[in-house]
C-alpha angles and dihedrals in degrees: 000000000000122000115260116250117263115270116269111259139163093201119099125223115297122234128207092257094061090059089054091048092049089052090053090052093049093048091050092050091047091050101046102021127226112004140175117252089251093052091046091051090052093047093055097039094245090164086077095048122099112273113281095010096109094051091046094050091045091051092051090046092057094039091053091050095243092123137016136199113249123223090268092052098256123131121247130186117235 
């Protein structure tokens, strides 16, 4: 029996660094509570991250169900 095809996905392969970045985002949200993307980026020092890393980590965070957007658009850890 042949192997099934891989699941369809738009996400690229994850590297070890993105897991670390996701952890930083979760810890920041747990510490300060619901935050806007801009506030969260400031809290974790994302201005010093490689370009695109913050958005990528944030996308994975939401896709994995570790955070959600509230009705007012802020991010909240689960």
